[in-house]
N, C-alpha and C positions, 0 to 999 in steps of 0.2 A: 198676722199683717196688723199693723199700725191703724186703725181709725181716724179719722178728720172732719172732725164737724164743722160744715160750713155753714152758715145762718145766711140766705139771700130775700134779699129786698125788695120785691116788685113795687117800686114808688108811681104811685098813681097820682093823677091831679084829672077829677072826672075820667073821657073817656081816652086820656093820655097819658104814658107810663115814660119814665124818665130810663132813658139807655144811656150806656157810656160804650165809645172807641176806645177799646185797649192799646195802651201803650206797647208796640211790639219788640220791644227792649227790654218789658218788663214780662209780658202776657205768653205762656204756652201754649198759645191757640193764633200770636200774631196778630194782625191788627184786625178784629173781629168783634162787632160790637158786642153787649152783654149787660147782665144786670147786676148790684150793687152786690157785698157779700165780705168775707174776711173769716179767719179762725176764728174761734173756739177755744181761747187757753184754759188750763185746768184750773184756774183761780175764780173766771169768770161766767156767770147766767151767759145764752144765747144772746140775750136781749142788751147784756154790758157788752159782747163781744160784737155783737152787727153794730151796734153805736160808736164805739169805740174808735170802730173802722172807717166809717161814715164819716164823721168826724175830723179826722186823723187825716183822710185822702181825701174827703171830696167837701167838707165845709159843710155839711149838716149830719141833722140826726132824725128818727122818726117814730112812732107811735105803731106798734103791731097791730093792723086795722082784722086781718083776718090770716090765720093762721091757714095756708093752702095743702102743701102735699110737700112728699119727701122724692128724693130721688138720688141712686148712687154712681159709682164708678169705681173702678179698680185702676189706677194711673202711678206713674211713675213720678213721684213731688222733685221738689227744684232741691233739694238733698242725693239724690240718684237715688230714695229707695220707692219700693214700691208700694202704696198703701190704699185703704178702704177710703174716699169719700164721700160723706154724707150730705147731701145739699137740703137743707130743712128753707123749703119756699114760705114768704109770707107777702100778704098786700098791705102796705103800708103805707101813713103820711106822714112827711115833711113837719116836725113841728120846732125846729131851731134850724137858724140858719140859709143861707143860701146857696143850691149847689153849685160847687164853683172847684175843682179840682186842682190839689196842691199841686200834680204832676203834669205840666200845663202838656205835656204832649199824649195827655184826655182829651176829648171833645165832651160835654152832655149833649143829649139834645131829645127833646119830650117829643116823644113817636106817638102818630095815633093809633089806636090798637087796629085798625082796620088796616093800616099800612107797615105793622110789624113783620110780614113775609118777604116784603122789598129788602128785607136788612137781612145781612149775613152775621148772624148770629153764629156767640161761641158754644158749645153741642151741650154744658151743662145749663146754658138759660134756653134751651130749646126746651 
């Protein structure tokens, strides 16, 4: 079974976290709220892969402030093959750009940490 590394940015500003409402046409989880991340390709470091994805899809980049935890799940990927996904979560600060989704079917929102339980969050983000 192949393993996919997925760095995940928990983008914070004070007591708020930046979430994105996913495009239902492009997400295996439908239109749920999620954190930010992307796949690590073999030629990239985790930090490079994360910032490339953030800049290409949401117009900002980050610095990692604190490595938090990792989680994993086994699921069928978009190519129809079952894979192990390993999520590497880190608290991040925005260092460049302003969050603005390239895909206009996504929504970004700063959410108080105390209000996170009121949002329908995708499984890997929980």
